[in-house]
ZAFIVO-655492 format. One record per residue: x, y, z of N, C-alpha, C in turn. Coordinates in steps of 0.001 Angstrom, whole numbers, always signed. Each point is the difference from the previous one (the first is absolute). Example, Ala and Ser with C-alpha at 12.3 -4.5 7.8 and 13.67 -1.06 7.14 Angstrom:
// ZAFIVO-655492
MARBA	nc1	nc2	nc3	cac1	cac2	cac3	cc1	cc2	cc3
MARBA	+13190	-5690	+7800	-890	+1190	+0	+900	+1200	+0
MARBA	-350	+1050	-720	+820	+1190	+60	-770	+1090	+730
//
This chain:
// ZAFIVO-655492
MARBA	nc1	nc2	nc3	cac1	cac2	cac3	cc1	cc2	cc3
MARBA	-26187	-3220	-12824	+1339	+1001	+598	+858	-738	+937
MARBA	+888	-157	-158	+959	-992	+1153	+129	+1130	+1211
MARBA	-470	-849	+1308	-200	+959	+1363	+1505	+283	-1
MARBA	+50	+1317	+634	+1531	+580	+424	+282	-189	+1119
MARBA	+1593	-362	+280	+448	-918	+936	+261	+1142	+1057
MARBA	-132	-301	+1295	+247	+689	+781	+608	-473	+1311
MARBA	+1482	+120	+363	+799	-638	+321	-10	+1238	+1767
MARBA	-474	-1090	+1221	-229	+1461	+789	+1649	-603	+552
MARBA	+477	+946	+868	+1544	-502	+291	+420	+684	+1891
MARBA	-904	-832	+456	+80	+265	+1661	+1948	-139	+551
MARBA	+422	-789	-1068	+1570	-114	+541	+682	+1162	+35
MARBA	-360	+745	-1434	+638	+1387	-81	-322	+1261	+607
MARBA	-1216	-447	+814	-865	+994	+405	+834	+398	+1771
MARBA	+435	-1269	+258	-21	-226	+1474	+1686	-304	+183
MARBA	+1035	-288	-841	+1508	-127	+267	+470	+1226	+620
MARBA	-603	+1325	-420	+765	+781	+536	-227	+632	+1609
MARBA	-1255	-459	+380	-461	+380	+1163	+707	-612	+1010
MARBA	+394	+1488	+940	+674	-85	+1392	-452	-1306	+677
MARBA	-810	-313	+540	-651	-959	+495	-378	-1360	-222
MARBA	+257	-1292	+443	+180	-1070	-631	-1702	-404	+510
MARBA	-615	-478	-1244	-1616	-105	+348	+186	-1754	-31
MARBA	-737	-585	+1249	-73	-1542	+198	-294	-428	-1076
MARBA	+302	-1248	+130	-165	-1018	-1081	-1526	-363	-234
MARBA	-919	+134	+1067	-1487	-441	-9	-427	+1020	-613
MARBA	+430	+1291	+69	-569	+1337	-518	-219	+14	-1490
MARBA	+1504	-38	-287	+144	-119	-1694	-813	-942	-288
MARBA	-91	-1440	+805	-1069	-1059	-810	-1281	+603	-121
MARBA	-687	+772	+909	-1286	+369	+241	+86	+1034	-1082
MARBA	+744	+567	-328	+129	+958	-1351	-362	-535	-859
MARBA	+821	-1040	-68	+77	-440	-1548	-1407	-1051	-268
MARBA	-728	-643	+1227	-1172	-493	-78	-1409	+810	-569
MARBA	+451	+1413	+579	-985	+1162	-564	+630	+493	-1359
MARBA	+842	-395	-508	+283	+647	-1206	-789	-1166	-925
MARBA	+54	-1398	+111	-920	-1276	-459	-1170	+251	-21
MARBA	-381	+569	+1073	-1727	+54	-40	-566	+1164	-782
MARBA	+952	+879	-274	-472	+1111	-698	+231	-311	-1435
MARBA	+399	-953	-304	+336	-72	-1608	+1057	+20	-793
MARBA	+1373	+355	+1046	+979	-154	-550	+447	-1464	-499
MARBA	+242	+122	-1211	+991	-1209	-292	+1420	-530	-137
MARBA	+557	+1240	-84	+1689	+36	+75	+806	+692	+1031
MARBA	+435	-362	+880	+591	+896	+880	+1469	-194	+248
MARBA	+489	+1069	-94	+1534	-81	+333	-162	-79	+1555
MARBA	+769	-939	+925	-473	-113	+793	+1046	-388	+1256
MARBA	+1236	-623	-426	+767	-97	+63	+1028	+10	-192
MARBA	+1496	+90	+1074	+1348	+26	-835	+937	-1497	+660
MARBA	+1268	+206	-442	+658	-1268	+634	+1490	+782	-103
MARBA	+378	+1219	+1079	+1250	+364	-238	+306	+716	+1551
MARBA	+1512	+270	-119	+568	+136	+1092	-758	+843	+867
MARBA	-510	-961	+1114	-811	+664	+1430	+545	+1416	+268
MARBA	+1554	+88	-64	+665	+1248	+379	-127	+1419	-577
MARBA	-163	-848	-1517	+148	+1463	-887	-1794	+56	+27
MARBA	-1304	-732	-192	-1595	-80	-94	-247	-569	+1428
MARBA	+227	+416	+1302	-126	-307	+786	-1672	-315	+43
MARBA	-1303	+638	-273	-1367	+2	-67	-368	-1726	-844
MARBA	+1094	-372	-634	-464	-1289	-1176	+865	-877	+789
MARBA	+397	-506	+877	+481	-1029	+970	-402	-935	+192
MARBA	-1198	+454	+231	-1194	-1019	+378	-638	-1047	-1044
MARBA	+78	+642	-934	-899	-810	-1575	+145	-1163	+61
MARBA	+814	-1128	+606	-937	-1529	+183	-1390	+294	+988
MARBA	+659	+268	+929	-1479	+112	+1144	-1063	+634	-906
MARBA	-3	+927	-327	-987	+728	-719	-888	-977	-1349
MARBA	+964	-461	-764	-651	-1103	-823	-743	-1371	+348
MARBA	+535	-239	+1523	-298	-1160	+562	-1380	+635	+351
MARBA	-537	+1325	+1327	-1129	+476	+285	-668	+46	-1192
MARBA	+195	+95	-1087	-426	+563	-1196	-1240	-1300	-331
MARBA	+1663	-1040	-480	-1152	-1542	-500	-810	-550	+975
MARBA	+143	+366	+1956	-629	-353	+548	-1262	+420	-68
MARBA	-455	+1168	-428	-1022	+659	-365	-800	-395	-906
MARBA	+460	-992	-576	-555	-705	-1419	-525	+668	-1049
MARBA	+1401	+1126	-45	+330	+665	-1707	-570	-900	-1171
MARBA	-555	+1236	-819	-575	-1203	-1051	+1279	+53	-929
MARBA	-400	-1164	-640	+1767	-496	-817	-348	+949	-1581
MARBA	-979	+506	-528	-179	+1177	-939	+876	+1358	+16
MARBA	+322	+208	+1471	+855	+1066	+172	+1601	-200	-688
MARBA	+828	+1136	-298	+1151	-189	-448	+504	+673	+1636
MARBA	+753	-520	+234	+940	+353	+882	+1559	+159	-405
MARBA	+337	+1538	-107	+1174	+97	-408	+1055	+82	+1161
MARBA	+1391	-193	-311	+1049	+25	+844	+1284	+303	-270
MARBA	+342	+1400	+596	+1650	+521	-550	+949	-616	+506
MARBA	+1160	-64	-803	+1464	-1015	+395	+617	+1036	-828
MARBA	+995	+420	+828	+1331	+591	-1221	+1259	-1279	-66
MARBA	+241	-1033	+248	+805	-969	+89	-158	-1558	-67
MARBA	+715	-991	+123	+97	-1081	+38	-1004	-852	+1464
MARBA	+767	+1144	+988	-500	-807	+1409	-1781	+714	-103
MARBA	-228	+835	-644	-1366	+790	+262	-1035	-1559	-933
MARBA	+413	+296	-734	-438	-1070	-813	-389	-1310	+204
MARBA	+659	-831	+930	+183	-909	+584	-1289	-249	+850
MARBA	+448	+1232	+884	-1641	+179	+1342	-1318	+127	-881
MARBA	+542	+764	-938	-1714	+221	-609	-690	-1463	-724
MARBA	+1394	-695	-1023	-905	-1200	+56	+191	-1210	+916
MARBA	+272	+261	+1250	-298	-1283	+1234	-1333	+800	+471
MARBA	-777	+1326	-529	-1017	+1071	+1165	-1194	-550	-590
MARBA	-1222	-901	+27	-1239	-670	-467	-578	+1597	-132
MARBA	-438	+112	-1079	-1077	+881	-257	+415	+1198	-669
MARBA	+1439	-65	-216	+815	+1091	-1274	-351	-364	-1406
MARBA	-725	+192	-801	-289	-481	-1297	+1068	+965	-895
MARBA	+383	+958	+143	+1410	+880	-762	+913	+485	+827
MARBA	+1200	-174	-772	+1161	+885	+270	+384	+1308	-354
MARBA	-60	+771	+610	+189	+1786	-938	+1206	+258	+500
MARBA	+886	+603	-1061	+1715	+569	-86	-389	+934	-600
MARBA	+1210	+1178	+1001	-100	+1421	-646	+1328	+142	-941
MARBA	+450	-387	-915	+856	+348	-1052	+240	+1435	-410
MARBA	+903	+851	+413	+290	+1527	+315	+647	+113	-1839
MARBA	-625	+1137	-565	+865	+498	-1295	+1314	+458	+286
MARBA	-287	+1044	+1741	+982	+229	+461	+1162	-275	+570
MARBA	+1301	-521	-405	+666	-850	+619	+334	+1113	+1506
MARBA	-391	+919	+594	+397	+504	+1061	-1188	-470	+1284
MARBA	-1349	-277	-895	-820	-453	+574	-426	-1232	-27
MARBA	+1025	-706	-530	-249	-1512	+67	+718	-476	+919
MARBA	+1257	+807	+601	+881	-351	+1146	-558	+445	+969
MARBA	-552	+1138	+127	-670	+543	+1454	-1297	-1124	+232
MARBA	-648	-218	-945	-1527	-906	+2	+466	-1579	+527
MARBA	+825	-357	-569	+596	-1504	-73	+1139	-661	+92
MARBA	+721	+1386	+444	+1407	-357	-128	+846	-1097	-949
MARBA	-661	+569	-1548	+682	-1092	-1017	+631	+762	-871
MARBA	+471	-419	-1034	+924	+1048	-1508	-1615	-292	-662
MARBA	-700	+277	-1466	-483	+246	-644	+493	-1222	-460
MARBA	+1266	-680	-341	+434	-1718	-574	-1044	-898	+1228
MARBA	+120	+35	+1325	+35	-661	+1102	-1633	-294	+67
MARBA	-602	+1146	-635	-1253	+78	-8	-789	-493	-1072
MARBA	+569	-95	-1360	-429	-853	-1043	+99	-1359	+201
MARBA	+1359	-434	+733	+141	-1172	+512	-1445	-623	+591
MARBA	-150	+658	+1162	-937	+33	+441	-1004	-253	-158
MARBA	-697	+696	-1330	-1478	-206	-716	+224	-1283	-291
MARBA	+883	-569	-479	+185	-1084	-914	-353	-1436	+1071
MARBA	+814	+95	+892	-258	-1186	+1254	-1320	+154	+448
MARBA	-1045	+1550	+418	-1149	-194	+497	-930	-367	-1066
MARBA	+117	+218	-1394	-999	-886	-1217	-203	-1220	+560
MARBA	+1873	-428	-104	+91	-1604	-51	-706	-539	+1080
MARBA	+455	+593	+935	-879	-633	+1720	-1143	-160	+125
MARBA	-1032	+1178	-236	-1177	+976	+299	-717	-963	-1239
MARBA	+438	-445	-1274	-619	-1297	-1070	-238	-1290	+833
MARBA	+1410	-311	+224	+66	-1424	+539	-842	+124	+1395
MARBA	-218	+948	+867	-659	-453	+1487	-1663	+261	-852
MARBA	-166	+517	-831	-1747	-117	-632	-498	+1743	+473
MARBA	+1004	+1165	+6	-390	+1386	+782	+313	+763	-1356
MARBA	-647	+1105	-50	+192	+1049	-817	+1234	+1067	+182
MARBA	+663	+957	-990	+834	+886	+414	-666	+947	-493
MARBA	+376	+1388	+559	-131	+1256	-567	+1425	+481	+442
MARBA	+109	+950	-1637	+1195	+1110	+861	-404	+992	-738
MARBA	+433	+769	+1389	-165	+1591	+301	+1528	+581	-748
MARBA	-601	+1261	-1115	+1212	+485	-619	-15	+1161	+833
MARBA	+998	+68	+1061	-17	+1330	+815	+822	+1147	-677
MARBA	-172	+1064	+348	+325	+1211	-708	+259	+107	-1175
MARBA	-1662	-630	-690	-471	-189	-1303	-353	+1707	-367
MARBA	+86	+977	+409	-305	+1137	-221	+878	+936	-158
MARBA	+1494	-219	+431	+929	+474	+379	+511	-189	+1443
MARBA	+1209	+526	+751	+471	+551	+999	+710	+465	+471
MARBA	-117	+349	+1206	+596	+1424	+763	+1339	-112	+445
MARBA	+831	-729	-933	+1481	-509	+505	+1158	+541	-1001
MARBA	-897	+328	-1089	+1271	+649	-1201	+137	-1302	-678
MARBA	-294	-1374	+209	+208	-1245	-1187	-294	+476	-1616
MARBA	+220	-1125	-837	-558	+606	-1279	-1563	-406	-181
MARBA	-1015	+271	-1093	-989	-542	+406	-459	+643	-1842
MARBA	-1064	-971	+157	-341	+357	-1479	-1414	-1011	-214
MARBA	-1375	+215	-783	-847	-962	+25	+457	-973	-780
MARBA	+925	-158	-1222	+484	-749	-61	+788	-982	+639
MARBA	+743	+459	+1175	+577	-1183	+1048	-1406	-667	+342
MARBA	-1362	+578	+393	-769	-596	+421	-849	-786	-642
MARBA	-178	-40	-1416	-152	-833	-1268	+590	-1647	-108
MARBA	+1633	+772	+263	+1129	-1049	+6	-177	-992	+1042
MARBA	-505	+451	+917	-271	-617	+1357	-1171	-1251	-410
MARBA	-1073	+839	-188	-1044	-798	-357	+209	-1174	-987
MARBA	+368	+313	-752	+658	-1093	-984	+638	-1178	+539
MARBA	+1169	+338	+714	+867	-862	+575	-1104	-716	+1131
MARBA	-879	+666	+859	-934	-823	+699	-703	-1200	-739
MARBA	-345	+963	-991	-930	-984	-775	+741	-1343	-457
MARBA	+999	+66	-947	+1210	-790	-574	-51	-1174	+1334
MARBA	-4	+569	+1358	+608	-886	+1148	-1144	-1049	+551
MARBA	-1353	+422	-611	-956	-547	+70	-693	+198	+1367
MARBA	-304	+1175	+163	-689	+612	+1074	-1110	+818	-550
MARBA	-1169	-411	+658	-1527	+478	-460	-721	+1049	+501
MARBA	+1111	+631	+1262	-1285	+877	+420	+1454	+998	+833
MARBA	-332	+1183	-992	+1136	+1536	+303	-913	+548	+919
MARBA	+685	+1518	+844	-702	+840	-358	+1195	+1268	+26
MARBA	-655	+952	-377	+890	+1488	-416	+400	+579	+1280
MARBA	+672	+532	+1176	+113	+403	+1206	+680	+1449	+30
MARBA	-1059	+667	+561	+137	+1720	+77	+551	-33	+1363
MARBA	+1137	-142	+142	+507	-543	+1547	-128	+1187	+1000
MARBA	+923	+906	-940	+297	+1463	+691	-1675	+722	-108
MARBA	-892	+249	-716	-1222	+548	-210	+213	+1129	-1168
MARBA	+1089	+188	-617	-241	+1319	-543	-429	-25	-1324
MARBA	-572	-1062	-634	-754	-54	-1401	-1125	+729	+196
MARBA	-106	+954	-1116	-1554	+623	-275	-1267	-1195	-675
MARBA	-615	+634	-162	-1159	-862	-847	+470	-262	-1190
MARBA	+744	+1124	-872	+154	-50	-1054	+952	-1274	-545
MARBA	+1546	+649	+1630	+345	-1148	-579	-303	-1713	+430
MARBA	-799	-121	+1064	-542	-1320	-1	-515	-629	-1522
MARBA	-821	+1090	-753	-675	-656	-1303	+884	-41	-951
MARBA	+1103	+772	+143	+1400	+153	-1334	+585	-1386	+222
MARBA	+402	-436	+943	+872	-1276	+294	-816	-1141	-106
MARBA	-1300	-16	+765	-428	-1167	-404	-307	-341	-1036
MARBA	-604	+985	-1246	-340	+61	-1107	+1580	-501	-1158
MARBA	+768	+643	+575	+1335	-883	-694	+842	-1129	+450
MARBA	-547	-496	+1075	+603	-1262	+165	-1180	-1169	+115
MARBA	-1309	+541	-297	-1225	-1283	-239	+468	-919	-1156
MARBA	+179	+1093	-817	+146	-1259	-1812	+1315	-740	+511
MARBA	+1120	-112	+1053	+909	-1053	+302	-240	-820	+897
MARBA	-1451	-201	+914	-880	-345	+696	-670	-1511	-473
MARBA	+110	-334	-1197	-1239	-1118	-377	-146	-963	+676
MARBA	-755	-259	+556	-125	-1680	+1142	+347	+645	+1204
MARBA	-220	+946	-37	+487	+346	+1845	-916	+724	+748
MARBA	-80	-76	+956	-1086	+753	+1067	+790	+1023	+59
MARBA	-260	+1146	-255	+1228	+1211	-193	-788	+1296	+1093
MARBA	+534	+336	+1190	-746	+617	+820	+945	+1093	+405
MARBA	-1060	+705	+1200	+967	+1912	+202	-325	-714	+1582
MARBA	+1755	+301	+644	-223	+162	+1510	-48	+1928	+203
MARBA	-977	+441	+89	+728	+1486	+186	-55	+349	+1391
MARBA	+503	+983	+614	+363	+687	+1032	-471	+1516	-254
MARBA	-784	+755	+211	-177	+985	-16	-774	+1325	+1039
MARBA	-257	+956	-386	-240	+1034	+986	-1435	+69	-138
MARBA	-1234	-390	+1063	-1585	-441	+24	-554	+1306	-1374
MARBA	+471	+1327	-112	-688	+387	-865	+261	+41	-1677
MARBA	+1074	-1191	-129	+35	-9	-1362	-499	-1676	+16
MARBA	-55	-525	+761	-341	-1608	-72	-1434	+322	-1655
MARBA	-958	+217	+207	-1207	+115	-809	+434	-80	-1349
MARBA	+864	+1037	-519	+466	+11	-1278	+1420	-972	-308
MARBA	+504	-696	+691	+736	-836	-19	-453	-1315	+66
MARBA	-1362	-122	-86	-843	-1206	-417	-470	+306	-820
MARBA	-109	+766	-394	-935	+456	-957	+966	-185	-1924
MARBA	+1259	+495	+519	+774	+62	-789	+842	-1359	-158
MARBA	+178	-823	+1319	+20	-1777	-11	-1142	-452	-1231
MARBA	-1125	+475	+237	-963	-1103	-809	+89	+111	-1491
MARBA	+328	+1576	+43	-332	+285	-1704	+1024	-791	-811
MARBA	+1112	+208	+706	+1269	-821	-526	-128	-1418	-191
MARBA	-809	-288	+381	-528	-1553	+183	+457	-1311	+1378
MARBA	+485	+862	+955	+21	-771	+1113	-850	-758	+292
MARBA	-422	-1176	+1061	-899	-396	+370	+242	-695	+1102
MARBA	+1549	+283	+613	-19	-827	+986	+896	+1590	+1561
MARBA	-333	+263	+572	+738	+939	+839	-271	-422	+1504
MARBA	+1066	+484	+476	+761	-187	+1553	-684	+798	+818
MARBA	-818	-155	+800	-417	+1048	+998	-78	-80	+1897
MARBA	-173	+996	+460	-283	+206	+1475	-1186	+778	+841
MARBA	-306	-942	+531	-1264	+837	+914	+467	+1365	+346
MARBA	-653	+1003	-105	+288	+1113	+728	+1264	+682	-855
MARBA	+766	-918	-749	+1216	+576	-803	+1502	-141	+1207
MARBA	-802	-1101	+973	+1219	+359	+908	+970	-885	+16
MARBA	+1643	+739	+49	+1229	-1004	-73	+428	+769	-1734
MARBA	+1054	-861	-493	+1170	+129	-1279	+874	-429	+509
MARBA	+1194	+465	-359	+1306	-899	+368	+635	+445	+507
MARBA	+570	-534	+1334	+876	+1053	+1087	+1389	+1	-844
MARBA	+403	-993	-653	+1610	+66	-289	+124	+1071	-1321
MARBA	-1440	+775	-653	+320	+1229	-646	+627	+1352	-591
MARBA	-114	+227	+1621	+11	+1167	+553	-563	+473	+1097
MARBA	+657	+1098	-29	-89	+852	+1638	-1516	+561	-103
MARBA	-439	+675	-974	-1846	+554	-197	-930	-1471	-744
MARBA	-986	-816	+569	-274	-882	-300	-1550	+458	-694
MARBA	-289	-245	-1278	-1402	+585	+8	-773	-1927	+213
MARBA	-1002	-71	-105	-462	-1248	+287	-276	-609	-1028
MARBA	-875	-1208	+386	-691	-968	-1244	-1241	+496	-876
MARBA	-483	-19	-1043	-496	+284	-579	-1455	-239	+783
MARBA	-1118	+319	+197	-1362	+138	+900	-757	-1150	-560
MARBA	-129	-923	+881	-1028	-1174	-748	-1352	+684	-457
MARBA	-779	+383	+1347	-1100	+909	-353	-44	+693	-1428
MARBA	+1280	+1300	+28	-379	+726	-1101	+72	-915	-1592
MARBA	+1015	-805	+357	+295	-895	-1381	-1616	-613	-468
MARBA	-732	-776	+889	-1400	-432	-327	-761	+950	-147
MARBA	+163	+1467	+538	-1093	+774	-52	-214	+626	-1638
MARBA	+1409	+445	-393	+544	+225	-1260	-299	-1049	-1075
MARBA	+4	-1351	-58	+4	-756	-802	-1512	-418	-84
MARBA	-791	+27	+979	-1589	-240	-117	-839	+1223	-910
MARBA	+861	+1217	+437	-459	+1219	-1030	+419	-718	-1330
MARBA	+1024	-287	-510	+52	-174	-1160	-253	-1615	-809
MARBA	-1022	-147	+716	-776	-1385	+11	+949	-1080	-353
MARBA	+958	-75	+1067	+994	-1319	-71	-385	-839	+902
MARBA	-463	-1352	+31	-417	-1065	+963	+1333	-154	+841
MARBA	-4	+21	+957	+757	-844	+986	-424	-364	+1348
MARBA	+377	-677	+886	-216	-616	+1773	+1022	+692	+518
MARBA	-46	+248	+1343	-1106	+190	+567	-976	+1176	-620
MARBA	-1465	-88	+240	-465	+1499	-352	+543	+1228	+1811
MARBA	-557	+1054	-760	+433	+1016	+1252	-909	-16	+964
MARBA	-1290	-663	-559	-1139	-72	+1451	+1243	-967	+1155
MARBA	+134	-681	-589	+708	-1842	+1097	+1208	+767	+968
MARBA	+749	+1347	-626	+1134	+130	+877	-369	+741	+1376
MARBA	-1378	+85	+531	+221	+790	+1215	+1148	-575	+1051
MARBA	-723	-1561	+446	+882	-497	+936	+1403	-289	+58
MARBA	+554	+140	-1634	+1339	-244	+261	+717	+1296	-25
MARBA	-709	+1423	-379	+112	+1045	+238	+195	+665	+1633
MARBA	-637	-440	+129	-440	+190	+1745	+1736	-823	+627
MARBA	-202	-1071	-204	+1105	-407	+653	+1409	+142	-284
MARBA	+191	+808	-1328	+1399	+506	-417	+194	+1239	+624
MARBA	-1014	+914	+254	+57	+1024	+866	+821	-286	+1650
MARBA	-809	-1541	+275	+129	-303	+1492	+1674	+102	-147
MARBA	+92	-743	-663	+1570	-614	-334	+1319	+718	+334
MARBA	-794	+1078	-1240	+1064	+1687	-341	-80	+567	+1279
MARBA	-1019	+150	+826	+159	+653	+1449	+240	-346	+759
MARBA	+122	-2304	+273	+683	+234	+1304	+1912	-755	-618
MARBA	-495	-78	-1388	+1773	-488	+19	+745	+1042	-720
MARBA	-792	+875	-250	+688	+726	-1023	+1166	+1600	+475
MARBA	-164	+44	+1594	+229	+1587	+440	+855	-998	+1021
//
């Protein structure tokens, strides 16, 4: 059985914290994740420091991480929302993959990236071309893939159409994102099963925001629907600060790993390796989250 891919997302966990974490502490945390066995880490973003002050030092974080001898087999993902961010990401050693959130809700596309859907689609073409030329990967997150709170038109067919477009565009990694955290386990299963046949050749995953007590059932539903890639964050810290006022957290990594283990699904790291990263996560939350 092919190993299930866990993408740890400290960037998503940290970006909404009210106090800025020093770059050295971020790099130390990333080193702890690598030591624990994480091989896919959504670590930094290259976006406006006015919009996301927590990520203003991403170049320094990556420099400190590389100075520590981070292993080449670890995929470091960097989020961008425009061409300027892309240029910064491509100029930063250690960034293996560029990530871009494209919203199926025009309202959220404007709120999150200050773009129209048409501008977003043009940017995806540029990202694919430039990242490919630079030998970097590209993952596109389909934000609001389970509906939106703005009243914008939504249907599973629109999600499938977007996946078709990305596949034809040459994108090879796509995550369906429940940005507002409103999907039930049944919703997760239905959408993934509906979209999966349209995603031949894609690394298709899920980026779920959720209440903690709903996490395990959503992981089971994802696995039963054929998902082999999940974005998670230790303790469920974070979520999207631009999705609304009442935020739910990320999918807690420790719950995902425990649930997958109970289903006999191989994945890394093991739950036993999480003690140090979990302790550091709680320290960061207590120090910079209040």
